[in-house]
C-alpha positions as CSV (number, residue, x, y, z in Angstrom):
1,M,1.7,-7.0,31.0
2,P,3.0,-10.0,29.1
3,K,5.8,-9.8,26.5
4,Y,5.9,-11.5,23.1
5,R,8.3,-12.4,20.4
6,V,6.8,-11.6,17.0
7,Q,8.1,-12.8,13.7
8,I,7.0,-10.6,10.7
9,Y,6.9,-12.1,7.3
10,P,7.2,-9.2,4.9
11,I,7.7,-9.3,1.2
12,V,10.6,-7.0,0.2
13,S,11.9,-5.8,-3.1
14,V,15.5,-6.4,-4.0
15,L,16.6,-4.6,-7.2
16,V,19.4,-6.2,-9.2
17,S,20.7,-3.9,-12.0
18,D,22.7,-4.7,-15.1
19,V,21.7,-8.4,-15.4
20,E,23.0,-9.7,-18.7
21,A,20.8,-12.6,-19.9
22,D,19.5,-14.3,-23.0
23,S,15.8,-13.8,-22.0
24,Q,13.7,-12.3,-19.2
25,E,13.3,-15.7,-17.6
26,D,17.1,-16.2,-17.6
27,A,17.4,-12.7,-16.1
28,C,15.2,-13.8,-13.2
29,K,17.3,-16.8,-12.5
30,K,20.6,-14.8,-12.8
31,A,19.3,-12.0,-10.6
32,E,18.2,-14.5,-7.9
33,Q,21.7,-16.0,-7.9
34,L,23.4,-12.6,-7.9
35,A,21.3,-11.2,-5.0
36,D,22.5,-13.9,-2.6
37,L,19.4,-13.5,-0.5
38,Y,21.0,-15.6,2.3
39,Q,23.2,-12.6,3.1
40,F,20.3,-11.2,5.1
41,D,20.8,-14.0,7.6
42,H,24.1,-12.3,8.7
43,V,23.0,-8.6,8.8
44,H,22.8,-7.1,12.3
45,F,20.0,-4.8,13.2
46,A,19.3,-2.4,16.1
47,P,17.3,-3.8,19.0
48,P,14.6,-4.9,19.4
49,V,15.1,-6.6,16.1
50,D,17.1,-9.8,16.7
51,R,17.5,-11.2,13.2
52,I,16.3,-11.4,9.7
53,T,16.3,-14.8,8.0
54,Y,15.7,-15.5,4.3
55,M,12.8,-18.0,4.2
56,E,13.5,-19.4,0.7
57,D,10.2,-18.0,-0.6
58,I,9.9,-15.7,-3.5
59,D,6.5,-14.4,-4.6
60,S,7.4,-13.0,-8.0
61,F,9.8,-11.1,-10.2
62,L,9.3,-7.9,-12.2
63,V,11.6,-7.6,-15.2
64,D,12.2,-4.2,-16.8
65,E,14.3,-4.1,-19.9
66,E,16.9,-1.4,-19.9
67,G,16.2,1.3,-22.5
68,D,12.4,0.6,-22.3
69,E,11.5,4.0,-20.8
70,S,7.8,3.5,-21.2
71,Y,8.0,0.0,-19.5
72,E,6.1,-1.6,-22.4
73,R,8.2,-4.8,-22.2
74,S,8.1,-5.0,-18.4
75,T,6.8,-8.4,-17.4
76,W,5.9,-10.2,-14.1
77,Y,7.1,-13.8,-13.4
78,N,6.2,-16.2,-10.6
79,A,8.7,-18.0,-8.4
80,S,9.1,-20.7,-11.1
81,Y,10.1,-18.1,-13.7
82,E,6.7,-18.4,-15.5
83,R,5.1,-15.3,-17.0
84,I,2.1,-14.2,-15.0
């Protein structure tokens, strides 16, 4: 039976808490910087997983305002920090 190397391109959620910003758009930018998504390039996983590489592609951001328990001000943004 043949063997294959398979690359999986999942979308994962990275939660960054306590981001202080002037706006939700600014919070997206700051959270992206704080998350340092390139750190995943250096994490070691158990075989058969060889590596995980940050592909510099973000689908979207979901911004929740602290204290907004009913999530009425929660807003989605695209990768360009534009409200969607």
